[in-house]
C-alpha positions, 0 to 999 in steps of 0.5 A: 830562332835564337842568336846562338851561333850555328856550326855547319859540318859537311862531309863529301867525296870529290870525284870531279876536282875541276867541277868542284873547284868552280864551287870552291872559288865562289864559296867564300864570298857568299859565306862572308856575305852572310857573316860566316867564318870558315874554320877548317877542312880535313881530307884525313879525319881520324875516327876515334870511336864508332864503326862508320868513319866519314869518307872523303872531306870534312868541312867546318864553318860557322854563322853568328845565328841560325837565321844567318845559316839558313839564309846562306843555304837558301841564298839563290846565289849559293844554290846556283853555285852549289850545282857545281858541288853537287855535280863534282862531289858525292855529299854524305851530309851537310849538318847544322849544329846549334851552338850554346847561347851567348856568351857561349862555351861557358864564357870562352869565345873564339879569338880572331886569330883562331879562324883563318880568313877565306883567302888562307882557307882557299890557299889551304884547299888548293894546296891540298888538291895539288898534293893529292892530284900530282904524284910526279916530282918533276911535274910538281917542280915544273908547275911550281917554277911556272907559277913563280914566274907567272906570279913574279910581279906580286900580282896574279889575276885569273886572266893572267893565268889563262894568258900564261897557259896560252904562252906555254901551249906554244912551247909544248914541243919543248916539254916532250914526254910531259903530260901537258894537260896534267902540267896545266892542271897542276900549274892552275892549282898552284897559282890559285894557292899563290893568289890566295896566299902569296907568301906561303905559296912561294915557299911551297913552290920552292920546296917542290922545285928543291926536290929536283936538287941533285938530279942534273938532267931534271934540274936542267929541264926545270931551269930551261922550262922556267927560262922559256916561260920568262922569255915567252912573251918577248920581254924579261922583267926584273921581277921575273929575273928575281923569280929565276934566281929563286928557282935556280937557288932551289935547284942548287944551280948557279944563277946565269947572268 
């Protein structure tokens, strides 16, 4: 095996997003362990020539050598993790493509800034899943408001997400008419994005909330829901108050004092 880089190209359809998410969460640490670099994914690739466009998602990543690529694929940890991918997707292909020998690309090398790190890549993936899976603007806005409150202190662990969902479940009577299962799923997807990329996650969450602007009833529901979430554990902290101000600003409402 040469030291030339190798590229992995995968194409698959996701039919069980929750199961696939288990794979997605464990993918990047194992990739990094073997020197892999994530390039991109695309759920809407465009076939310019040919009669069989690939269905579903295209994923591309790179290893520094064929040896590293095959070691990643054969890693027992990866093989155990990939059972979630196999259960949650229909794989069309996973292909290893050999790169040119060093220096590669006729003297051209990839700049570090061209390759998103694993946190950014995961944030992109979770945001795409949220966009695909949630069509109701009110559901988006509520889940975004809850995510901003949950991440208000700047740190958000999965255990905190679970605790926050438990708090919200005690208030399901307040959200009559809302599919709470879908609300919880959307909230988890958004918090995943916030954990991976806090700055852009907050921007996207505020954009979801701003879609309610001008609809007085929906704005009040989102504001009230966020206020309940803020006070759900009996404590109102300064970061959560700041998150509430951001939510009200996105809705175009006066901040209550």
